[in-house]
C-alpha positions in Angstrom: -11.4 7.8 5.6 -12.5 9.6 2.5 -15.0 7.8 0.4 -14.7 8.0 -3.3 -16.1 6.7 -6.6 -14.3 5.0 -9.4 -15.5 6.1 -12.9 -17.4 3.2 -14.5 -15.4 3.4 -17.7 -12.2 2.8 -15.7 -13.1 -0.7 -14.6 -15.0 -2.6 -17.2 -14.5 -2.2 -21.0 -17.2 -4.1 -22.7 -17.4 -3.6 -26.4 -21.1 -3.1 -26.6 -22.3 -1.1 -29.6 -25.9 -0.9 -28.7 -27.0 2.4 -27.3 -30.2 1.0 -26.0 -30.9 0.6 -22.2 -29.1 -2.3 -20.7 -31.2 -5.4 -20.2 -31.4 -6.7 -16.7 -29.3 -9.6 -15.7 -31.1 -13.0 -16.1 -32.3 -14.1 -12.7 -30.8 -17.6 -12.9 -27.3 -16.0 -13.0 -27.6 -13.0 -10.7 -25.2 -14.3 -8.1 -22.7 -15.5 -10.8 -22.9 -12.0 -12.4 -22.3 -10.3 -9.1 -19.3 -12.6 -8.4 -17.6 -11.9 -11.8 -18.2 -8.2 -11.8 -17.1 -7.7 -8.3 -13.9 -9.6 -8.9 -13.3 -7.9 -12.2 -13.5 -4.5 -10.6 -11.6 -5.0 -7.4 -9.7 -8.3 -7.2 -6.0 -7.4 -6.6 -4.7 -9.8 -9.2 -7.5 -9.2 -11.7 -5.0 -8.7 -14.5 -3.5 -12.1 -14.0 -6.7 -13.9 -14.5 -7.6 -14.4 -18.2 -11.3 -15.0 -17.5 -11.4 -11.6 -15.5 -9.9 -9.6 -18.3 -11.8 -6.4 -19.4 -11.7 -7.7 -22.9 -12.6 -11.3 -22.2 -16.2 -10.9 -23.5 -17.3 -8.6 -26.3 -20.9 -8.4 -25.0 -23.1 -8.9 -22.0 -24.5 -12.0 -23.7 -21.1 -13.6 -24.1 -20.5 -13.0 -20.4 -23.9 -14.6 -19.6 -23.2 -17.6 -21.7 -19.9 -18.1 -19.8 -21.6 -17.7 -16.4 -24.4 -20.1 -17.3 -21.5 -22.8 -17.4 -21.3 -22.5 -13.6 -24.2 -24.0 -11.6 -22.1 -23.8 -8.4 -21.3 -20.2 -7.3 -18.3 -21.3 -5.1 -16.8 -23.1 -8.1 -17.0 -20.0 -10.2 -15.6 -17.9 -7.5 -12.6 -20.2 -6.9 -11.9 -20.5 -10.6 -11.3 -16.8 -10.8 -8.7 -16.6 -8.0 -5.0 -16.9 -8.3 -3.3 -20.1 -7.0 -2.9 -20.2 -3.2 -5.3 -17.5 -2.5 -7.2 -18.9 0.5 -8.2 -15.6 2.0 -10.6 -14.2 -0.5 -14.0 -15.6 0.3 -17.5 -15.8 -1.2 -19.9 -15.7 1.8 -23.1 -17.8 1.4 -25.0 -16.0 4.0 -24.0 -12.5 5.0 -26.4 -12.4 7.9 -23.9 -14.5 9.8 -21.3 -11.8 9.8 -23.4 -8.7 10.6 -22.5 -8.7 14.4 -18.7 -9.1 14.6 -18.6 -8.8 18.4 -16.7 -11.7 19.9 -18.7 -14.0 22.1 -18.7 -17.6 22.9 -20.0 -20.4 25.2 -17.1 -20.9 27.6 -16.2 -21.4 31.2 -13.3 -19.0 30.8 -10.6 -21.6 30.9 -8.0 -21.3 28.2 -5.7 -24.3 28.1 -3.2 -26.4 26.1 -2.8 -30.1 25.8 0.4 -32.2 25.7 0.9 -36.0 25.5 1.6 -37.5 28.9 5.2 -38.7 28.9 5.5 -42.5 28.7 1.9 -43.0 27.6 0.6 -43.6 24.1 -3.0 -42.6 24.8 -3.2 -40.3 27.8 -2.8 -36.5 27.6 -2.4 -33.7 30.2 -4.0 -30.3 30.2 -2.4 -27.2 31.4 -3.9 -23.7 32.2 -2.6 -21.0 29.9 -4.8 -18.3 31.3 -8.2 -17.5 32.8 -10.6 -15.1 31.2 -11.6 -12.2 33.4 -15.2 -12.0 34.6 -15.8 -15.6 33.7 -17.0 -18.6 35.7 -13.4 -19.8 35.9 -12.3 -16.5 37.2 -14.3 -17.2 40.3 -12.9 -20.5 41.0 -9.5 -21.6 42.6 -7.6 -22.3 39.4 -4.7 -20.4 38.0 -2.2 -20.3 35.0 0.3 -23.1 35.1 -1.8 -25.7 36.8 -2.3 -29.2 35.4 -5.4 -31.4 35.0 -5.6 -35.0 33.9 -9.3 -35.9 33.9 -12.8 -34.5 33.4 -15.7 -35.8 35.4 -13.6 -38.8 36.5 -12.7 -39.6 32.9 -9.0 -39.8 32.0 -8.1 -37.4 29.1 -6.9 -39.1 26.1 -5.9 -38.2 22.6 -9.3 -39.3 21.3 -11.6 -37.8 23.9 -10.1 -34.4 25.2 -11.9 -32.3 22.5 -15.3 -33.8 23.2 -14.8 -33.4 27.0 -13.4 -29.9 27.0 -14.2 -28.3 23.6 -17.5 -29.5 22.2 -19.1 -30.2 25.6 -21.5 -27.4 26.3 -22.3 -28.3 29.9 -20.9 -28.0 33.4 -17.9 -30.1 34.1 -15.3 -30.8 36.7 -11.5 -30.8 36.2 -9.5 -33.4 38.1 -6.2 -31.7 38.9 -2.7 -33.2 39.0 0.9 -32.5 39.9 3.5 -32.8 37.1 7.2 -32.6 37.4 8.0 -33.1 33.7 8.0 -36.9 33.8 5.4 -38.2 36.2 1.6 -37.2 36.4 0.4 -37.5 40.0 -3.3 -36.9 40.5 -4.1 -34.9 43.5 -7.3 -34.2 45.5 -8.1 -30.8 43.9 -11.3 -30.6 41.9 -12.5 -27.5 40.0 -16.2 -27.4 38.9 -16.7 -25.2 35.9 -19.8 -24.0 34.1 -20.0 -22.8 30.5 -22.1 -19.8 29.7 -22.4 -17.0 27.2 -19.4 -14.8 27.4 -18.5 -11.5 25.9 -14.8 -11.0 25.7 -13.4 -7.8 27.2 -11.2 -5.7 25.0 -8.2 -5.8 27.3 -7.3 -8.9 29.1 -4.7 -7.4 31.5 -3.1 -4.0 31.9 -0.4 -2.8 34.3 2.2 -0.2 34.8 5.6 -1.7 35.7 8.3 0.5 37.3 11.6 -0.6 35.9 14.5 1.8 36.9 13.7 5.2 35.2 10.9 3.7 33.1 7.2 3.4 33.7 6.3 0.6 31.4 2.8 0.1 30.3 2.1 -3.7 29.8 -1.0 -4.6 27.9 -2.2 -8.1 27.2 -4.6 -7.8 24.3 -6.5 -11.0 23.5 -9.2 -9.8 21.4 -9.7 -8.9 17.7 -9.4 -5.4 16.3 -13.0 -4.5 15.5 -14.7 -1.3 16.3 -16.4 -2.9 19.3 -13.2 -2.7 21.3 -11.4 0.4 20.3 -13.1 2.7 22.9 -12.1 0.4 25.8 -8.6 0.3 24.5 -8.5 4.0 24.3 -9.4 4.1 28.0 -6.5 1.8 28.8 -4.2 4.3 27.1 -5.7 7.1 29.1 -4.8 5.1 32.3 -1.3 4.7 31.0 -1.0 8.4 30.1 -2.1 9.4 33.6 0.6 7.2 35.0 3.3 8.8 32.8 4.0 5.7 30.8 7.1 6.2 28.7 7.7 2.6 27.4 5.0 0.2 26.1 4.7 -3.6 25.8 1.8 -4.9 23.8 1.4 -8.7 24.4 -0.4 -10.5 21.6 0.4 -14.0 22.7 -3.3 -14.9 23.2 -4.7 -12.5 20.7 -7.1 -14.1 18.2 -6.6 -11.7 15.3 -9.5 -11.3 13.0 -12.2 -8.6 12.9 -9.4 -6.3 11.8 -10.1 -3.0 10.1 -7.2 -0.8 8.8 -8.9 2.2 10.2 -8.7 0.8 13.7 -5.0 -0.2 13.4 -4.4 3.5 12.5 -6.2 4.5 15.7 -4.2 2.1 17.8 -1.0 3.5 16.3 -2.1 7.0 17.1 -2.5 6.0 20.7 1.0 4.7 20.8 2.3 7.8 19.1 0.5 11.1 18.9 3.4 13.2 17.5 2.6 12.4 13.9 -0.7 14.3 13.3 -1.7 14.1 9.7 1.4 12.1 8.5 0.9 9.1 6.4 0.6 5.9 8.2 -0.6 3.4 5.5 -0.4 3.4 1.8 -2.8 1.4 -0.3 -2.0 -0.2 -3.6 -5.1 -1.5 -5.6 -5.1 -3.4 -8.8 -3.4 -2.0 -11.8 -6.3 -0.3 -13.4 -7.7 1.3 -10.3 -4.3 2.4 -8.9 -3.2 4.3 -11.9 -6.5 6.3 -11.9 -6.2 7.2 -8.2 -2.5 8.3 -8.6 -3.6 10.8 -11.2 -7.0 11.9 -9.9 -7.3 11.2 -6.2 -3.9 10.5 -4.7 -5.0 11.4 -1.2 -7.4 8.6 -1.2 -4.5 6.1 -1.3 -3.2 7.2 2.1 -4.5 6.6 5.6 -3.0 9.2 8.1 -2.5 9.2 11.8 -5.5 10.7 13.6 -6.3 12.5 16.8 -9.9 11.4 16.9 -11.5 8.1 17.9 -14.7 9.4 16.4 -16.2 12.8 15.9 -16.7 13.4 19.6 -13.8 11.5 21.2 -10.1 12.3 21.3 -7.5 9.7 21.1 -5.3 9.2 24.2 -1.8 9.3 22.9 1.5 8.4 24.7 3.9 10.1 22.2 6.2 7.1 22.4 9.4 6.5 20.5 9.6 2.7 21.1 7.1 -0.1 21.4 7.7 -3.8 22.2 5.3 -6.2 20.6 5.1 -9.7 21.9 3.8 -12.3 19.4 3.9 -15.9 20.3 6.3 -18.5 19.0 4.0 -21.1 17.4 2.5 -21.3 13.9 0.4 -18.2 14.6 3.3 -15.8 14.4 1.5 -12.5 14.1 -2.0 -11.7 12.8 -2.4 -9.7 9.5 -3.4 -6.8 11.9 -0.3 -7.0 14.0 1.9 -7.1 10.9 0.1 -4.0 9.4 0.7 -2.2 12.7 4.4 -3.2 12.8 5.1 -2.3 9.2 3.2 1.0 9.3 4.9 2.1 12.6 8.4 1.2 11.5 9.2 4.5 9.6 8.1 6.6 12.6 9.3 4.8 15.8 11.4 1.9 16.9 9.3 -1.3 16.7 10.8 -4.2 18.6 9.2 -7.6 17.6 9.4 -10.4 20.0 8.4 -13.8 18.6 9.3 -15.7 15.4 9.4 -15.0 11.8 5.9 -13.6 10.8 4.0 -14.9 7.9 3.9 -11.8 5.7 0.2 -11.2 4.9 0.3 -7.7 3.4 -3.1 -7.6 1.8 -6.5 -6.3 2.7 -10.1 -7.3 1.8 -13.3 -5.5 1.4 -17.0 -6.7 1.9 -19.0 -6.3 -1.3 -22.8 -6.7 -1.5 -24.8 -7.2 -4.6 -26.0 -3.6 -5.0 -25.5 -0.6 -7.3 -22.7 0.7 -5.1 -21.8 -2.7 -3.4 -23.2 -1.4 -0.1 -25.4 -3.2 2.3 -28.5 -0.9 2.3 -29.3 -1.3 -1.4 -28.4 -5.0 -1.7 -30.2 -7.5 -3.8 -32.5 -9.2 -1.4 -33.2 -12.2 -3.5 -30.1 -13.9 -2.2 -27.6 -13.6 0.8 -24.3 -13.9 -1.0 -21.5 -11.4 -0.3 -17.9 -11.1 -1.6 -14.9 -10.5 0.5 -12.0 -10.5 -1.9 -8.5 -9.4 -1.5 -8.4 -6.0 -3.2 -5.1 -4.2 -2.1 -1.7 -4.4 -0.6 -0.6 -2.4 2.3 2.7 -0.4 2.4 4.0 2.1 4.9 4.8 5.7 4.1 8.2 4.7 2.6 6.3 2.4 0.2 7.8 -0.6 2.0 5.6 -3.7 2.2 6.1 -6.9 4.1 5.2 -9.9 1.9 8.1 -11.8 3.5 7.1 -11.0 7.1 9.3 -9.8 9.9 12.4 -11.3 11.5 12.0 -10.7 15.3 14.4 -8.6 17.4 14.1 -11.3 20.1 13.1 -14.8 19.2 10.8 -17.0 21.2 10.5 -20.8 21.4 7.6 -22.4 19.4 5.8 -23.1 22.7 5.9 -21.7 26.1 7.5 -23.9 28.8 4.5 -25.6 30.5 6.7 -26.2 33.6 7.5 -22.5 33.9 4.7 -20.3 32.7 4.8 -17.9 35.5 2.2 -15.2 36.3 1.2 -12.8 33.4 2.3 -9.3 34.2 5.0 -10.4 36.7 8.7 -11.1 36.4 7.9 -14.7 37.0 6.7 -14.9 33.4 9.9 -15.7 31.7 9.0 -14.0 28.4 8.0 -10.8 30.1 11.1 -10.9 32.2 13.3 -11.2 29.1 11.6 -8.2 27.5 11.9 -6.1 30.6 15.6 -7.0 30.7 15.9 -6.0 26.9 14.3 -2.6 27.7 16.7 -1.9 30.6 20.0 -3.1 28.9 19.3 -3.2 25.2 20.6 -6.7 25.1 18.4 -9.5 23.7 20.1 -12.3 25.5 20.3 -15.9 24.5 17.1 -17.8 23.4 16.3 -20.3 26.2 16.6 -24.0 25.3 13.3 -24.8 23.6 11.2 -27.8 24.8 14.1 -29.3 26.8 11.7 -32.1 27.9 10.5 -33.0 24.4 6.9 -32.6 25.2 4.4 -33.3 22.4 2.2 -30.3 22.1 -1.2 -31.4 20.8 -3.7 -28.6 21.2 -4.2 -24.9 22.3 -7.7 -23.7 22.9 -6.9 -20.3 21.2 -5.9 -21.8 17.9 -9.6 -22.6 16.6 -10.6 -19.1 17.5 -7.7 -17.6 15.5 -8.8 -19.6 12.4 -12.1 -17.8 12.2 -11.0 -14.7 10.3 -7.5 -13.8 9.4 -7.8 -10.8 7.1 -7.5 -7.0 7.5 -10.6 -5.3 6.1 -11.1 -1.8 4.8 -14.3 0.2 4.7 -15.0 2.0 1.4 -17.9 3.2 -0.6 -17.6 1.6 -4.0 -19.5 1.9 -7.3 -21.0 -0.9 -9.5 -19.0 -1.5 -12.5 -21.6 -2.8 -15.1 
């Protein structure tokens, strides 16, 4: 990406008549001053917030008097946002975000919880998948199995989180058979140990021969941060070497977050490859910045397909004309990163969306530190606050955005059928089987009857991980605006 500077006169128009050197910001409002000026410069809806207007204050002193009215930095920050903006954040301690690589204390068991039929208190666990190279991966436990107790304690609505989620120790699952109505404990026991775990980039990859097609199937359960792009590029090399001509990307267990627009562009370039230097993403900033860029630096508003992962590494491209993207059916109907990928690819190739109506988060954030150019290296070390405001909207090359989300080509049920999960990567997985039939015939087919047994779905272990970060971030060198 090209880095650029915005002229100082563009962004803040204080009417200050004095020609003397500007006085330093009072120490007691350094953070408040940083918050206001960062939002005034880059907040996407700056022109809709009266207190962020360039002409709101006629002098620095008037601004300082206003800022002195806020003893709580978060209160000031929230007062300067539009209604319902729950994605812009003021970070109290930026040291907690310096290492974005995903890791956790886990046994490798990912699971869901449903209410036990006929019981007001008991619940039943089911295995959604096992993380590779984890403790659970070494044990005799697979997707689709059920468990009713932990360490001889029956799972209930009130204790399952303490026994399975917050418990940091070794534990033993008590397994059960379940026919949709009756839970029958069996003799199987699975001892699991939680440990520090670094999530691999790719959960599962496979090439499936289907008539004349070599279909690459990729289950991606990680975020889209730079840590994992190289491993993903290796997977695409494996697909390329096996002459893959169709691609399914399965995001059912993807956590989202850690998402950089530059990395989404690289993933799109792996899928395609035939659009070198064509526009992939268009960026639309707030009103005052956007008009300046259009006149002076129009190229900086576009992100283009690339052939390079980095200076020394080529992207492994498949040159595809179709991609099939599996989201899931529940409330997490596509992360901002997957929506950006879908929208930006649509003018170039056929993007088949499998899931439910997506949310429509078409905005991006940027991380700002309190420094002359809002960078990390020269930050003010007297505090650890950082801004991560929404600063732009994403559009594709045809200037189409997606604030209303995407309607799927093939609709999924809100939850997978716990009685028929099948094996990931095999035709026994009913969702994958439907997609393979869709590729072969072009027919979507009827949506299966959803939740025919009327199970009460209570919890999925992936959901809390998805709530950690749901923004697409851009990287950009930016100027101070005071």
